[in-house]
C-alpha positions, 0 to 999 in steps of 0.5 A: 371712337376707335382710331380709323384712317381716312383711307378706309372711309374713302375706298372700298373696305377690304375684308376676309373670313376665317372659317367659311362654313355653314354659319358664314355662308348663311349669315356673314358672307351675305351681309358682307356681299350686300354692302356696297363699299365692301370687297371680300378679298379672301376666305379660308376653310379647312377643306379646299373644296368647301373654300372653293365652292363658297368662294365661287358662290360669293365671287371671292377670288382668293380662297385658302385652307390656311387661315394665316393667309387671311391675317397676312392679307392686309385687311380692314376687317376680319370675321372669325367663324371657325370652331371655338377652340381656334378662336384665341389664336386667330382673333389675336392674329387678326387684331395684330394684323390691324383688322377690326375683328368679329368673333363668333360665340362662344368667344373662347373656351377659357377666360384666359383666352378671352382676356388675351383677345381683349388685350390684343384689341386694346394694344392694336387699337382695333375693335373686337366684336362677338356674334351676339345678334339678339340685342339688335332685335327691336323687341329686346332693344325696346326692353333695354330702352325701358330699363335704361329709362328706369321704367320699373325701378331697381331690378329685384328679380329676373327670370329668363327662359330660352329654348332652341330646336338644336336637339338633333344637332347636339345629339348627333342624330341629324345634321343642320343644313343652313340651305346655303350652297349645301354647306353643313355644320360639323358635328364636332363643333357642337358635340366635342367639348374640346372643340366648343365646350359642348352642349346647350351651355355654350350653344344656347345658354350663352345667348341668354347670359349675354342678353341678361348682362346687356339688359341689366348692365350687371354681371352674375356674381354667383351661380348654381347650375343643374343639367336637365335629365337626358340620355346624352352625355352632353347637357341638352337642358340647363337651369341656373339660379344666381344673383346679379352684382347688386344682389337681385335674384336670377333664374335662367334656363335653356332647353334643346327642343327638336327640329320640329319645334319653332326655332328659338323662343324667349320669355323674360320677366324682370321685376323691379321696385316700381313695376315689372317688364315681361317679354315674349319673343314668340308672341312679339310682345313687350309689357311694361307695368309701372307708373306708366303701363304700356303693351308693345306688340311688333309685327313679325318683320319688326320683331325678327331676329337679325343674326347678320347684325353683328356683321353689319356692326363690324363694317360700321366699326371699321368705318370709324363707329363704336363697338355696340355694347350688346356685341362687345368683346367685354360682354363676350369675355364676361359670358365666357367667365360665367359659363366657366362658373356654370360648368364648374357648378354642374360638375361639383353640384355646389354654388360657384362664384363667377371670376370676372378676371378683372372685368367690371361687374357692371357697365356693359 
């Protein structure tokens, strides 16, 4: 249990948002505004007009173009949803200010940056969460329960396929509008490697890497990656072969489909010593073949992705709850280390060992 003062539990929780852009407007701010005991005290955006417009939309009295005003406001919790190259400095400052902190993914551009955030979280005795929303979806939660119950035995082979309709966003041929107050995503946040790492690796495959380690409880130890063929200099598609810490083989891939395609699709297959687990997000089905066979089909509402779930989890952590394993800073740091290895493998076209920088191989 993270230490928590009784003051926060008895009074309205004071929160702030650094980086009030399209994703904050679509996800974080509505979730914070919907919580009865939460007061959104201050938000920051690099553009004054944007900050004031979003402040008006969510009835936030204090807006600023200087993110340090947020960390200086004496808050209980802070959401950091700025471009990734700003995360390290802002998250460390937020934690040192005494605020439980949610950082959007990718958590950092380097493992050193992610490690600095983890160390700041421990030193401040404050929770650090990363914006992985998919583990909160009921279908993936059911899969995790089955694996934890040893329904398919020891995992021997894993396949993960993920596609997302972000081609236009990554290629710069269209802007993504989250339909919230007319706020649009900045192209550099996705296209400039100095800002975000760039491409499908950090935008899409990072979700698959987080899901893989959360589901299996293991890290990838070794990776060999190849980008798919495309005319754009950024990677739009990516295929990775690797192995988990216990030696199980992994094939994980992502593809950037067009805006005309369905939003996000997942297919997972985990083969174990005593059965297999198959998940299809588009069909909302989970099939478990083992000593006890079971097919689970959820309704569209039950199976829906809940991107606001990490924001709600931040509120619960600030109330004294535990950081969820599927959205933990440790998991985020592991994904950063794995993406570093994948990027190196893409560059060199040889297998690369994942340097976990002191993080354990299992137990997420």
